[in-house]
Every structure is written in structure tokens, then in C-alpha cells.
N, C-alpha and C positions, 0 to 999 in steps of 0.2 A: 211290319218292321220298318219300312221306309218312312211311314207317317210319323212314327215315334221319333226317329232320328231327326226329321225335319223340325218337329216341335221343340225338341231339346235344343237344337241349334238356334232356332228363333228365340227361345227363352233366354239362352245364354247371351245372345247379341243384344237383346233389349235390356237385360239387367246390367250389362257392362256399359252401355251407353248412358244409363241413368246417372252414373257418377260424373259424366261429362256435361250434363245439362245444367245451365244456370237458372236458379229460381227467379221468377219474375220480381222486379223491384217493387217496393212498397211505397205508396204515395199517401200523403196526409194534407192537412190544411193549415194555413196560418191566418188567424183572425187579427185585424188591426182596428183599433177604436181610437178616434181622435175627438177630444172634447175640451170644453173650458173647465175652469176650476170647480164650478158648480155642477158639472156633469152635463151641461147643455152640449149637444152634438155639434160638430163643425163639418159641414159637407164640402165637397169639392176640394179636398186636400190631396195633393199629389203624393204618391207612395211609390217607392222602389224596393223590390225584394231582391236581395243579392246574396251571393256566396263568394267569400274571398273578395276578389276585385271584379267579379263578373256579375253584371245585372241579370237577374232571372225573369223578372216580370215588372210591368208598370201598371198602376191603377190610380183611381180617384175614390175618395170616400163618398158614400151615398148620402141621402138626406138624413140618415141616422148617424152620420159620422163613422161609418163602418165599411170595411171591405174584407172579404174572405179570399185569400189566394188559394186556389184549388189545385189538386194534383201536384203537390210539392214533394219531390223525392226526399226520402229521409237524409238528413245531414245537418250541417252547421250553417245557419243563415243569419242575415241581418236585415233590418228595415230602415230605410232612410226617408225623411220627409222634410218639408219646408213649410213655414206658416203662410197661409194665403194673405192677400192684401187686407190690411186692417187688423192683423193679428201679430203677435210678437212672442218671443221665447223668454223665459224667466232669467236666463243667464245674461240677457242684455241689461237687466236691472240689478241683479245680485250675482256677483262673480261665482261661477261654478262650472261643472263639467257640461259639455254639450248635451242637449236633450232632444236633438233632431234625429238621432239614430239609436237603434238598439242592436247590439251585437251578441254573438254567442247564443243564438236561439237554436236550441237542439230540437229538430223536427223528427219525431219518432213515435209511432203508435198513438198519435193524437193526444199526447200528454201535454203539449205546449198550451199554456193559458193564453188569453188574449194579450196582444201587444198594445200597450196604451201610450198615447202621446197627449200632453196637455199644453194648450196655448192660452196666452192672455189676449184679450180683445182691447184695443186702444179706445179710451173713452173715460169720462169721469165716473166716479162712484162715491160711496159714503163710508164713513168710519164711525163705529160706535165704541165707546170706551166704557167699561164697567169697573168699578172699584168696590171691593168687598172685603170685609173682615170675616173669615169663616166662623169665628166665634160670636161675633156681634152683629152681623148682617151688613147690608149695603151702607156705604158711606156717602153722605151728602156734603156738598160744599167743598169738595176737593178740586183744586185748580188743575186743569188739564191743558196741555199745549200740543198742537199737531204741527209738525214742521217737515220740510224736505230741503236737503242740501243747505242746512243752517238757516233757511228762510222760514219764518213763522207763517203758517197758513191759517191758523185759527186758535182761539182761546175760549175756554168755557169752564164752568163749574158743574160738578155732578149734581143731579137733582135728588129728590128724596129716594129714588130707586137706585141711586149710585151710578147714574148714566149721564154721559155727555155725548152729543151727536154732532157730527160734522158732515155736511152734504156738499155736493158739486165739487168734490176734491179731484184735482187733475190726475190723469193716468200716471202711474210711476210708483216708486218706492218711497215710503215716508217713515217717520218715527213719532212716537207718542211718549210724552213725559208727564208725570204728575208730581205735584209738590206734596210730599207726605205730611199729613197732619202731625201735630205735636206728639200725640200719643203713639205715633208709628215711626218715631225716630229713636235711635239709641245714641243719645249724646255722649254716653259714657264710653262707647266703643270708638276707638281711634279711626279716623277716616270715614265715619258714617256720613252718607250723603243726604242732602235735603231732597233730592229727586230720585224717582224710580223711572227708568227708561226702557221702552221696548222699541227695537229697530226692525227694519225689514218688513214693514207693514205694506203689503201690496194692494194697490187700488187699480182695478180695471173697469171697463164699461159696465155700468149698472150693478156693480158688486156692492154688497153691504157687509163689511168685515167687522167682527167684534174683537176688540183687544181687551183682555182681562188683566187686572192687577189684583192680586190677593195679598192683603197686608195683615201683618200680625202685630198686635199691640206690644209695646214695651212699656210696662207700668209696674208700679209697686205701691206700697201703703205707707202713708204718713200718719202718725198717731200723736196727738197732744194730750197729756195728762195734767189736769189742773187740780192743785192741792192747796189747802189752807196751810200757810207757812208755819203756823203755831200748832194747830190741832192735827195736821196731817190728813185731814178729811177731804173727800172730793168737793169741788166747788162747782155749782151749777150756774147757768145763765151767763157764762163767759163766752165771748165771741172769738173764734180762731180763724185767721185768714192764712191760706196757703198760697204761695206765689213763687214765681221765678224772678230772675233779674230784670225781666222785661214786662211781665204781665201777672195779673191775679188769676189764680187757678180755681179756687173754691173757698167758700165761707161756711162755717158750721158753728152751732151753739151747743155748749156742754149741757148734758142732762144730769140726772141724779148720780151717775157714775163719775162725773167730772172728766169725761173723755170725749174727744172729738176725733173721728177717724175719716181720712180721705183715702179711699181704696183704689183710686184711679189716677194716682200721681204719675207723671211722665218720667222717663229715664233721663233726668237732667242733672248736670254737674252743679248748678247753682240754684238749689231749692231753699225755701225758707218758710217759717211760720211765725205769726205774731199774735199776741193776745190783747183783747180789749175787755177788761173786767166788767161784770155786771154791777148792779146796784149793791152797795154795801161793801165792795172790795176795791182794792187798788193794787198796783204792781209797780215795782221800781222800773223806770224807763231805761232803755239801753239794750245793747246786744248781750245775749246770755241770760237776760232776765225777762224783758218784755218781748223780745224777738230773738230767734235763732236762725241764722242763714248759713250759706256755704255748704249745704247738705248735698251729698251725692247719692243718688238712688239707682241701684242696678235693677235690671229686669227681674221681677218677682221678689224683690227685696222689701225690707220693712225697717222703718226708722221710727223710734219713739223718743219723745223728749218730754221732760216734766217742767211745768211752770208753777211757781209758788206765789200765791196771791196773799195779800195781807188784808185781814178783816178790819174795817173801820170801826172805831169805838162808837 
């Protein structure tokens, strides 16, 4: 009987104390990775793990640009770093929030992903510009300008692959502009610009960044119908010239249908077409008879005009 009483007392004491015991704290890890924009690791970067205003641990990244803080109690943390000599942060080039710390890192049950920092390395690099029409392919002969702080650093024209390359460009932020070809401007649209510009092009040591311009044609169709002014029949072998106020665009000759079509006319306010008759025909000179101008062609639009030629006796 005494043994039973002692056992029950001991059991009761143990069960009661269990409610007073605190379960051991849970510890996890915080992985930090520091690299360049291309993923190349940066070693020997100083790191500080903190919670609130209190530093918890200090470390340096290894040769792989990585460090793992071990045995971190669960909670809310942050990581602070500074770029080593020869490196820089992007907010020094392009205004933005600081990138040298990460706050509100919840450490619990190893669910926190790697904390990543990216630095720029001071030094020259290259810029490649690509100009493409998704429907018609790469565009050659497009004038490209590279500049920084309103200072021109280089000019080039795209090659047959639609590329223009600039090398040995100083570290920093740059802009690229292209002069849009005639078929890629909407002159009918108010305020349409001759240039397309991309800013905030970053160049750092050894980098080769590609800046892409995707242009879409603004074009329509011009159609000239050539008829005999007496018989009303189509007239062949007449030459039709399509032009703007500053340049000739296309030349065609009528066939048996008496029609000349120019299906890639640009969106221009001042378009025109003129006729030169073939052998055996003539046409009265002047606006409205031999030539028609002042035509406005919207994107995807079509304009048709009829010219009446007189058959020689």
C-alpha cells in the first residue's frame, strides 16, 4: 500500500510540473548570396544579421559569394551589407530604395529562401542594340545613338541582322535612341516622334547588355487606276510614281488591268502619285489630271485614284 501511494504522489508531481516547463527554442538558418548582375559570385562581402536595432552576428561571404548564418532563433530579422572596394549599388546610378539591406525576414521552420544582394562592378562594358519588326524581321540601316548625361558616346547604323554594337563604354547609366525609319512613323498621329528612346541602360565591368527595339509598321495602300478617257478601258504600259513632299517612294508600270498598286505606303500627310503615259497615250498636265497630291494615309488605310489618259490618233 505504501508503494502505491508513493507512485501516485510521484506521478501527480511530474504531471503538474510538465505544465511549467518551457519547450526548447527552435533554431534555423539564414542563407545570404551576393553576386553581380550576371550571377558571378562576389566574395569577402561584409554581412550583419540583426533583429530590431540589435546586431546578432557578423560574417563575410565565401568564394562562392555565400554565407549561412547558423542556429538563428525563430523571429523577425534583417541583413545589412556594403559593397566591397570596386563595387557599387544601383541606386547610385538610378534613384531608388536602398538595396544594401533586407528587412522583415521571418525565420521559422526553415521556410526562408536565400537572401540575395546584387552589386555592380566598376569598369567598362559593351552595349548591343537590336532593332526588329516582329512581322518583317530585323531592320538594317537604322541610325542608333548611345549617350550619357546628354553627351553622345557613339553612333552607328544597324547591320543586316538589325544589330549595332558599342564597346569600351564607361561604367554608368546610359540611354539608347534610334531614328525610326519612314515606315515606322505615324505622321498622321499628332505628336508622333522621330525617335524611340530607352533610358537606364546600365554598363558595368565586362558586361554586354542588349537593348531591343520592336517596331511596328505604319503603312497602307495606294492604288492608281489608268483608264482610256473615251472607251473607259484599262490602259497598260503607263508609269506611276508614288512620292512624298521630300522623296520618291516607289515606281510601277500598269499591266493589262490598268492598275498600279503600292502596298507599303507610309502613314504620311503629304502623299502623291503621278502618271507618265506609255506609247500611244497622253494625259493633260497639272494637278488632278497628271498628278494627285496632298493625300493622307492612315495605318491600314487604302486610297484609290483614277487617271484618264487620251489615246493619240
